[in-house]
N, C-alpha and C positions, 0 to 999 in steps of 0.2 A: 452581254454585259450583266453582271450580277446586280440585282436590285436589293437595296438595303431595307431591312424591316425596321422602321423607326419606332415601332411599338415596343421593341425589346430594350430594356435598360439594364444597367450592370447592378442589379439589386443584390444578387447573391455574392457578387465580388465585393461590393461595398460593405454588406453585412459582415463578411468574414474578415475584411480589412480592419474593422473597428471592434470585432468581437474579442480580440485578445486583451484590450485595455482594461476592462473590469477584472480580468484574471491578474494582470500585472498590478493593479490597484490593491487587490486582496493580498497579494504577495508582499507588497510594501507595507501594508497595514499589519501583517503578521510579523514582518521583520522588525518594525518599530514598536510592536506591542500596543498598537493604538487602542485596542478594545479593553484592556485591563483596567486603565484609569476610569473608564466610563461605567464600570460596574457599580461605582458608588452614586451614579447619577448623571444627569446631562451636564455638558460642559460647552462653553464657547471656544472658538479657535485659540484665543490667547491663553486660556486657562489649561487647555489640553496641551498646547505647545510647551507651556512651562513645565507640566508634569512630564513630558517626554524629553525635555531639554533640547528642543529644536526651535527653529524660527517659525513664527506664526504665518508669515506670508509664504513660506515654503510648504508648510503643512496644509494650508487651506485648499489647494486644488486637489490634494489626495482625499481629503475628507468628503468633498463633494462627489468625487469619483466613486467613493465607497458607498455613498448614498445610491448612486445609479447602479452599483453592484449589488444592491440589496442587503448590505451588511450594517449600514448606519441609517438613522432617521435624522432629518434636520427640520427644525421649526424655529423661525425667527432668528436664524444664525446660531442656534444651539443644537449640539449633536448628542445623540444617544445611540446605544446599541439596539439592534433588532433582537428578538427573542433568540434567533438562531446564533447570532454573534455572542450573546450573553452566555449561551450554553456551551458552545464549542471553541470560542476564541478568547476567553478570559483565563489568563494564566492562574493555575491552581485548581481549576475546576476538573472534576473526575474525567469528563470527556474532552479535555482540552486538545485541540488540533493544531494550535499555533506552532508547535514544534515541527510540523511538516513542511514549514517554509523552505528549508534547505532541500528537502526531497523534491518538492514541486519545482524549485528553481533548477535542480539538476535535470529533471524530466524535460522541461521546456528548453533548456540550453542544449540538450542532446537532440531534441526533435528539430531544432533549427538546422541541423546538418543533414536532414533527410535526402535532399537531392543529391548531395555529394555521396552519401552512403549507397544510394541506388546507382549512381553514375560509376563508382569505382567497384561496386560489388562487395565492399568491405565496410564494417561499422566504423564511422568517423568519431564517435564518442565512446569507443570501447573503454571500459573502466576495468583494469586489471588489478583488482584489489589484493590479489595473491602476492604481487610484487611490492606492495606498499610497505614502508617502514612501519614498525609497531605503532608509534604515535599517530601516524596518519591513518592507520587501519582502525585504531580506536575511535578517532574523530569520525571516520566514515560510518561506523556502526552506531555511534551516538546519534547521527542523523537518521538511522534506520529504526532506532529504538521506539520513538513515539508512535510510529505507524504500527509496529508490531504489537506494542502494549495495547493500543486502541483496538486492534483486531481481535486480540485475545479477550478483552472486556466485552466487545460486541458479541463474540461467539458464545461467551458464558451466559449471555442472555437470550440467545437463540436456540442453543442445544442444551439438553439436560445431561450434564456430565456426571450427575450423581450416580448414574448406573455404571460408571467406568472406574477402574482402579489405577491403570497404568497407561499413561499418554506417551506416544511417540511423536515428538515435535521434529519432523524430517526437514533438514535444511533450515533449522530454526534460528541460526545466527545468534542474536543477542539473548534469546530465550524470552523476549518480551511477550510473545504470544502465550507461552506457558505460564508466565507470571500473571498475565491478565486473567487467565482461566483459573489458575490456582488460587487467586485472591477470593474467588466466589466459592470454590469447592475445596474445602479444607481436607478432605479425605483422599483427594487425588494426588498421585505422584506423577512426575513427568521426566522424561529423558530427552534432552535436546541433542540431536545428532547432527553433526556438521564436519567439515573438513578439519584436519588437525590445526591449521593456522587459526581456526575460529574458536576452538574450544576454550582456551584461556579467557577469551572475551566473553563467552557465554557465562563462564563461571563468575566473572567480575560482575556482570549485570545481575545475576541471580543472587550473589552475595549482597550487593547494595540494596536489593529489594528484600533481604531477609528471608529468602526462599531456598537457601543451600541445603536445608535438610529435607526438602521435598522435590527439588529440581536438580538433577545431575546433568552433566554434559559428557557426551561420548564422541570421540574422533572416529569417523567411519566414512569411506567412500561409497555411498549408496548405489552408485552405478555398477561397482565391480563386486560388491559382496553385501550380504545381509548384515544389518546391525546385530549386536548381541542382545539377548533378552527376549521377553514375550510380552505382548501388549494387546489390550482390548479396544483401543482407539488410537487412530493415527491422524495427524493433520499435516498436510502439505501445503503451506502458503508460499505462493511465488516461487515454487520450486520447478515443476515440470515446464513452466513457461520459459525458463532460461536455458532449457535443454533441447537438442534436436530430438525428433521423435524416437529414434532407436535408443537413445540414452534414457529418455523418459520412460520408455517401456522396461528397460533393465532395472531402473530404480524402483518402479512400481512392483515388478516381480520379486525383487529382493525384500521390499517392505512386506509384501504379502506373505513371505515365508515366516515372518516373525509375528504375524497377526493370529490371534486365537480364533477358533471357530465361533461364528456369531459376532465377531468384532466389527467395528465401524471405521470407515476411512472417510475423510473430508479433504477435498482439494479446494483450496481457497484462492482465487485469483481471476485472471482474465479469461472469460469464457464466451466465445463468439457464437451467436446464432448461426445456423448452418448457411444462412444467406451471406454471412460476413458483413452485414450492414448494421448490426446492433448487437449488444448494447453499446452506446456511444463510448463508455469508458474503455471497453475492450477493443473497440475500433482504434481509439487513441493510442492505447498501449501497443497495438500492432505497428504503429509508426515508431514509437519509442524503441521497441525491441530491434528494429531494423538498424538503429544507430548504436545500440549499446552491446548486442550479443552477435556472435557469429552465426548462430542457428536458432536462437530462442524465437518464440512466436506466441501469439494468442491462438490457442487450439479451439476448434469448433466444438459444438455439442457432440457430433458424431465421433470426432477424433478422441474426445474424453471417453466416450462410451467404449470405443474400440480398444483403447489402451487399458481400461479397467477390466473389461471381459477377458482380454488376453492374459492379464495378471491374475485372473481367477476370482474377480469380484462380481457380485450380483446385485439386484435391486438398486439399479442406478438411478439417481434422481438429480435434477439440475434446477437450481434456483438462480435466475438472473437478478442483478441489482440487489443482492442480498445484504451487502455491506454498505456502510454509509459513503464509501468512496466509489460506489458504483460497480464493484467487483462482484463475482458470483461465488456460489458454493456448489460443488458436485459432491454428492454423497453416495456411498455404496456399502455393501456388507460382504464380509468373508463368510461363505457358507460353512 
């Protein structure tokens, strides 16, 4: 007869069972734009509910949940933003992240299908944006744009782009990454390379940003052929992670062919430690990719190094948690 160890309690189980609720509270707060009215000062529930055009008794539980989530402060029933919420969740601020609500919602909805994706061997939340009608395609990329723009602005503060003249934004989608970088570096010109269905959307976003004179869009299948032109810096954000390794290798080799000697390449995205246990964001994206892509994945440090070396790059460096969203940067040089 097996003896039960009564000293063991379901601590980890219960911690994980309730860990999702602060995240859901944050999502609701972003969707309702709770944080923007509070930039003018503290407000009680009734005043904030009036500003948001919602019922105070329905809003109240969310506000207290946002306090426990570390995004609001409450004192005597009056709420105010934390410093972090003031910086990143107030609409109109340069580093505003509230526009990522749709992105996070999509990630979490997809990840709820993990068991079925594993059971069937097929991604249950596969998103075939190539088959979307144009209006739906534009809506999809609008949801991607805030994250791309934010990433570009962050990179412009981490990397000295003043030494570069021609940027290749590989798989750049909306061009938000290039826009975010070119805002800071007026002498830099960028080319956003993506599949033909995306080029007109790239041009739309760069035009709306007033960057058409410095950012161009080019249709190219990076897996099957090199893009046109010559570049002294390339950025691949969330590109190789959506590809199986053999296609990621082909894309890197094709990009290498148009890189000038001494040029730099930066891979921005999910980079796992070789133990596959960290960073937490990359571990999380490993689950997301199971549900969304047929063969995409979070590549390990070693896998990144092997891919880059095979493509002819040297001086490979990896920085985990380099971006505010917990993703990493892999950098290398074309000799």
